[in-house]
N, C-alpha and C positions, 0 to 999 in steps of 0.2 A: 782763718780764711775769711771771715767776715770783713775784715777790712783790706782785702787784698782783691785784685782783680782776677780774673780766671787765669790771664796771661802771667801775672805775677806769682800766682800760687804753683804753676807749672814750671817757671823758671826756677823758682827756689827749690822744688823737689828735683828737678834736672841737674842743678849744680851739686845738689847733695849727692845724687846717684853717681855723678861724674867723679866725685871725689871717693868713692867706695872702691875698696883694693880687693874684696872678695865678695862670694855671693851672701854671705851672713850679714856683711856690712850694708850691701844693697838691699837686701830683704828688710832690714831694720828701718831704712827709708822708706819703703814700699808700705811698711806696716804702719808707719807713723802717718803717712798720708791717708792710708784707709781709716785711721782713727779719727783723723780731721774730717773724713767724709761721713762719720757716723757709724763705724763699723767696729766691733770688739776683735774681731778675727780676719785674718787674711791667710791665702795659702797662694803659692805659685809653683807650678809644675812645668818643667819643660824636658821635651824629648829631642833629642837630635837623631838625624836618620842613619848616621855611621857610628861605629861599625855594623854593618847589616846583620852580622851574627847576635850582636848584643848592643842595640843603640844606647847611647849615653843618656842618663835620665838625671836630672837635678828636682829634687822636691823639697819646698821649704814651706814652713808654716809655723802658726803661733796657737794652734788649737790646744785646747787642754790635753794633758799627758793622758788622761783617762781616755779620751777619745781618740787619740792617736793609737793608743795600744788597742782598744777596740776595734778600730778601722782596720788594722793590720791583723789582728787575730782572726777576724770574721770574714777576711779575705774580700771586703766590700769594693776593693778598687776594681774587681771585675764585674761588678754589678752596678756600679754608680752611673746613673742616667746622665749626671751632668758632665763626666768623662766622655761618655759616647757622644754627647752632644757636641763636646769641644773637638772631637776628633773629625766631624762630619760638617760643622758649621761655625762661621765666625760671628754669628748674631748673638747678642746677650741673651742669658737665660736667666729667668727669675724663678727661685724655688717655688713650688706649688704642689698641692696634692696630686695634680694630674701628671706631674712631670715624674714624680716617684711611684706612681700607679703600680708599676711592674717590680718595685723594689720597697715594698712596705717595711720590712725588718730594718732596713738601712734609714729610712725615713723616720720611724718611731725611735729608733735609736740614737739617732743625731739630735732629735729634739730632747730626748732624755738627757742629753749631755749639753744643753744650753744652746744648740744651735738650731735656732727656730727660724729664722730669716736669711736667704742667702741670695746671691747674685754672681753669675759668673760669665767670662768672656773669654774666647781663645785668640791668639794671635798666630800667624803663619809667615815665614820668610819663604822667599823663592827657593832656598836651599835645602826645603823640607823639614825644617826645624818648627816644632809646634809647641807652643804653650799655653797655659790657661791661669788666669787669675780669678780666683774665688773670694768674695768678700762676704762675712757672715757676722750675724749678731744674735743676742738671745732675747731681744725684745722689740716692739714697734715695726709693725709689717711696713714695708716699702710702698708708700702712697704714689699716686701718679704725680702729685705735685712736687714730692722729693725727687721722683725719677727726672722730672723736668728740669729741676734745678740742678741735679748733681750727675746724671748717667753720663753726660759728655766728659766730665772729668774722670768718671768711673772707668770709662772705655779708654781714655787717653792714659790712665795709670796701667790697664792692662798692656798697652802698647809699650810704654816706658819701660814696665819691668821685664818685658821681652827682649827688648834691645838691650837694656843694662845688663842682664845676664849673658846675653850673647857677647857682648863686649868683653866680659870677665872670662870667658872661654879661652883658652890658649889657641892662637892662630895656626894654622899648620905651617911648617917650614917654608919658606918662600913665598907666603901669602902676599898677595899684592897690597901696597899701602893704600887706604882710602883717601881720596883727594877730590876737591870740588873746585870749580873755576870761582872766580871773584863773584862773577854775575850770579852763578847758581847758589852761592853760599848767600849772596844779598837777598835773592828772591826767598829762599827757605827762612831768612831771619824774619821776614814780613809775614810769611806764613805762620811762623811760630808765635807772632803777635795777633793770629787770628784774622788777618787781611785774606780777603778772597784774590783770586788771580786778577780779577778786573780792578780792584782796589790797589792791589800791588803795582799793577800797570800804569795806574794814574799817579801813583807816588813816584815811581822810576822813569815815568815818560816812556813806557814801553807800550805796546799792544797787548791785549790779552793774549794772543796767539803766542807772542814772544815769550811771555811769562810762562805759559804753558809748555813751551818748547823747553826751557831751561829746567822746568820742573820735573819734565820727562827724562832730561839728562842726568838730573841728579837721583831720580828714582832707580835708574839704569845701574848708575855708578855704586850707589848703597845698597843695591840688591833689596829695595824697599818695595812693599806692595802697594802702599798709597801715600798720600802727602803727610799724613798724620805720623806714620812710621818713620818716613824719611826725615821729617823735621827732629823726632826724637833720637834717631841714631845719628844724625849729624851733629846734634847737641852734645850727646854723650861722648862722641869720638873727639870733640874739640873742634869741629869745622866750621862753626858759626861765631 
C-alpha cells in the first residue's frame, strides 16, 4: 500500500471482491487487505434478520484452529463484549482491559492464543442485516498514530466486507434489479475518489445541493445507510 493512494488501494480491493464468486473467495480478499493494514487475523460475521425463527448467519475467520475450537467449546460467543457492542453500536471498538472487564476468562484465553491486539466495527443495512469485522494481531499495540493513518481504511474494509457478502447472498425470487441514473453513478464515482459533495459539484458544474440530491437518491435505491456504504455497494454491483 506504500506506493498507492487510498483511492487506488480501495479500488484494487473492490475489484477483487467483485470477482469473488463465493463467501470464501471474498473473505480471502478481506483477509489480504487486513494483512496489508498490519493485522495477522481477521473475522467477519453477518446475521440476516430472516427467517425470524432462525436468522441466517455467516461466520468467516482465519484465527488459529485451536482458538476457534476453544471459543466454541467455552461458549464465548454469548459472553463476548465485542459482539454485544456490534449489536448496539456502529462505532469502532478497540480491545482493552476495560472492554473485557466482565469477561476476564475470554480476555485471558484470547491473549494466551496469540490474540493480543484487536479492533472491531459493525455495519448495518436498512433491511436489518448486521455484520462485524474484527482485525487482530499478536503484537504491537495500536497507537494513535497508526489509527490516524489506517482507521479510515479499516472502517472502509468493514463496509466493503458487509456489502460484498450481502451481494453473494442469493436474492429473493423477483427481487428488483439495482440501477442508478447516469448522474447518480457519476456523483458516486467522485465520492469513491474521496471528493466531498462540494468538490464533486465544482467538477461536475453542479451545486452542492444538487450533488446531495443525487447522493440521497442513490442511497435510497441502494438501501445504503451512508455514502461510504453506497459507494461500496454500487461498485460491487458493477454500477459505477
